C-alpha positions in Angstrom: 55.5 12.9 42.9 55.8 16.7 43.3 58.1 19.6 42.0 57.4 23.2 41.5 59.7 25.2 38.7 59.7 29.3 39.0 56.7 28.9 41.3 55.4 33.1 41.7 52.0 33.7 43.5 50.3 37.7 43.8 47.9 39.2 45.5 46.9 42.3 43.4 50.9 43.2 43.0 51.8 42.1 46.1 54.2 39.1 45.6 53.3 36.4 48.6 55.7 33.3 46.7 58.5 33.7 43.8 60.3 31.7 42.6 59.7 28.3 44.1 61.4 25.8 43.0 61.5 22.4 44.9 61.2 18.5 44.1 59.7 16.0 46.6 60.2 12.7 46.0 58.7 9.7 47.0 58.7 8.5 50.4 60.7 12.5 51.3 59.4 13.6 54.5 59.8 17.4 54.1 59.7 19.8 56.9 58.6 23.8 55.3 59.5 26.4 58.1 59.9 30.3 58.2 58.5 33.1 60.1 55.2 34.4 59.8 53.7 36.2 56.8 56.8 33.5 55.1 54.0 32.4 52.1 54.3 28.3 53.7 50.5 28.0 54.3 49.7 29.9 50.7 53.3 27.7 49.0 51.3 24.7 50.9 47.4 25.3 49.2 49.4 26.0 45.3 50.7 22.2 45.8 47.5 21.4 47.2 45.9 22.9 43.2 43.9 25.1 45.4 45.6 28.3 44.5 46.9 29.1 41.2 50.4 30.3 40.6 50.8 33.3 38.1 54.1 32.0 37.0 55.3 28.9 37.0 53.4 25.2 37.6 53.2 22.0 40.2 53.5 18.8 38.9 52.5 16.0 40.6 53.2 12.2 39.2 54.5 14.2 35.6 51.0 15.7 35.2 50.9 19.4 35.7 47.9 19.9 38.5 45.5 21.9 35.9 44.9 18.6 34.5 43.7 16.8 37.1 39.7 16.6 38.1 38.8 17.2 41.5 38.5 13.7 42.1 41.2 12.4 40.4 43.6 14.9 42.4 41.7 13.7 46.0 43.1 9.8 45.2 46.8 11.4 44.8 46.7 13.8 48.0 45.7 15.1 50.8 45.9 18.9 52.4 45.2 19.3 55.5 44.6 23.4 56.4 46.0 25.3 59.4 42.3 26.3 60.8 39.2 24.8 60.5 35.7 26.1 60.3 32.8 24.2 60.9 29.5 26.9 60.6 27.3 23.8 59.9 26.1 20.8 62.0 27.9 17.6 61.1 29.1 14.5 62.8 32.4 13.5 63.3 31.6 10.2 61.8 30.6 11.6 58.6 33.6 13.7 58.5 35.0 10.6 58.5 33.7 8.6 56.5 33.7 11.7 53.6 37.8 10.6 53.7 36.4 7.7 51.4 34.7 9.8 49.0 36.9 9.9 46.6 36.9 6.2 46.0 33.1 5.9 45.7 30.5 6.3 43.3 27.5 8.5 44.0 24.8 5.1 44.9 28.2 3.0 46.0 28.1 1.2 49.6 30.6 1.4 51.8 32.9 -1.8 51.0 35.0 -3.8 53.2 38.1 -1.8 52.7 36.5 1.6 53.2 34.9 0.6 56.8 38.2 -1.1 57.8 39.8 2.6 56.6 37.3 4.6 59.1 37.9 1.9 62.1 41.9 2.0 61.5 41.8 6.0 61.6 39.2 5.5 65.0 41.0 2.7 66.7 44.6 5.1 65.5 43.3 8.4 66.8 41.0 7.6 69.9 37.9 8.3 68.5 35.1 6.1 69.3 33.9 7.9 71.9 33.5 11.0 69.4 31.7 9.6 66.7 27.6 10.4 67.7 29.2 14.3 68.5 28.7 17.3 66.8 32.0 18.3 65.5 31.2 21.8 66.4 30.9 21.1 70.0 34.4 19.4 70.3 37.6 21.1 71.6 40.4 22.3 69.2 42.3 19.4 69.7 39.8 17.0 69.5 38.7 18.5 65.8 42.2 18.6 64.8 42.5 15.1 65.9 39.4 13.8 63.6 41.0 15.8 61.1 44.1 14.3 60.9 42.1 10.5 61.5 40.0 12.0 58.2 43.1 12.4 56.6 44.7 9.3 57.1 41.5 7.5 56.1 41.6 9.1 52.7 45.0 6.9 52.6 46.6 8.9 49.9 50.6 8.7 48.7 51.0 12.7 49.4 50.2 14.5 52.9 50.3 17.8 52.9 49.9 19.2 56.4 50.1 22.7 57.5 50.4 23.6 61.3 49.1 19.7 62.3 50.1 20.5 66.3 47.9 23.5 66.2 45.8 22.9 69.6 47.5 19.9 70.3 48.5 18.4 74.2 52.3 16.9 74.5 50.9 13.4 74.3 48.8 13.8 71.4 51.7 16.0 69.4 54.1 13.7 70.1 51.8 10.5 68.8 51.2 12.9 65.6 54.8 13.3 65.0 55.9 9.6 65.8 52.7 8.5 63.3 53.6 11.0 59.9 57.5 9.4 60.3 56.3 6.2 60.6 53.7 6.6 57.6 56.9 7.7 56.0 58.7 4.6 56.5 55.7 2.8 54.8 56.0 4.9 51.5 53.8 7.9 52.3 55.3 11.3 50.8 54.9 14.1 53.0 55.2 17.9 53.4 54.9 19.9 56.8 54.4 23.7 57.4 55.7 24.0 61.0 56.8 26.9 63.8 57.6 23.3 65.7 60.9 22.9 64.2 61.9 21.3 67.3 59.2 18.0 66.4 59.6 18.0 62.8 63.7 18.4 62.2 65.0 14.5 63.5 62.4 13.4 61.6 62.4 15.5 58.3 64.9 14.1 55.3 64.7 17.7 53.6 63.7 20.8 54.8 62.5 23.8 53.0 62.9 27.4 54.7 61.1 30.6 53.4 61.7 34.3 54.2 59.4 37.0 52.8 58.2 34.9 49.6 61.5 33.0 49.1 63.6 30.0 49.4 66.6 30.0 51.4 67.2 26.7 51.2 65.8 23.3 49.5 67.7 20.6 50.3 68.8 17.7 52.4 68.4 18.0 55.8 71.2 20.0 57.9 71.4 22.1 61.5 73.0 24.9 60.0 72.5 27.7 63.2 73.5 30.0 60.1 70.2 29.7 58.5 68.1 29.6 61.5 69.5 32.8 62.3 68.7 34.1 58.6 64.8 33.0 59.0 64.1 33.7 62.2 66.7 36.2 63.7 67.8 34.4 66.6 70.1 31.7 67.5 69.7 28.3 67.4 72.0 24.9 69.1 71.1 21.5 68.9 71.6 18.9 71.7 71.5 15.3 71.7 69.8 13.3 74.8 70.7 9.4 73.8 69.8 9.1 70.3 67.2 12.0 70.6 68.1 15.3 68.5 66.8 17.8 69.9 67.1 21.9 69.0 66.1 24.8 70.7 66.8 28.2 71.0 69.9 29.5 72.5 68.5 32.3 74.6 
């Protein structure tokens, strides 16, 4: 699906990423975690083709990102940024419909498939009462739901999400995590950057731990007190409530 080898990215002479090697296969759910400044968001933007690496390369389905057009790439992956800025007024409905743009020519009208995809996103995230609202008037959590719905409406095989739970209340956050786990069950490939390790860890099948721009570990999901201590400098414990796996900081 998507792979990097010897990936490095610099700002000036300062390395933000060094020697990142990973292989994300179809239907993987990869959790990327690490402290602030570890390079997590930078890595996601490189994987999305928004930043060009200084060394190494990124391949999507065996083809370098450099050889994809923007429209072609938009039919294969969706990048969900950590923050959003809406300096111009734009309606929620327009944001959602924009999720279908990779599949439409300039003069082509919405197809039944497009309308069904948008309606599904609206229903899934309960956005019926927001369609006519200006994005600038929404709360941070409401904007997050709209953008997540747009990402799912885009209906691509690979989702790259940067801190998708920020600004979401506990109920909405839990719903989103379950929704993403369900998408993986339907063949989607998901890479999530998140500080909320406890929410995503039980659902991931692979993890990538970053610190100071380098990977401490990439591979199958395993609970390692030593790894989490190395990455965060605090001890973690694991417990079970029925079948539910729970991670928490051992204070």
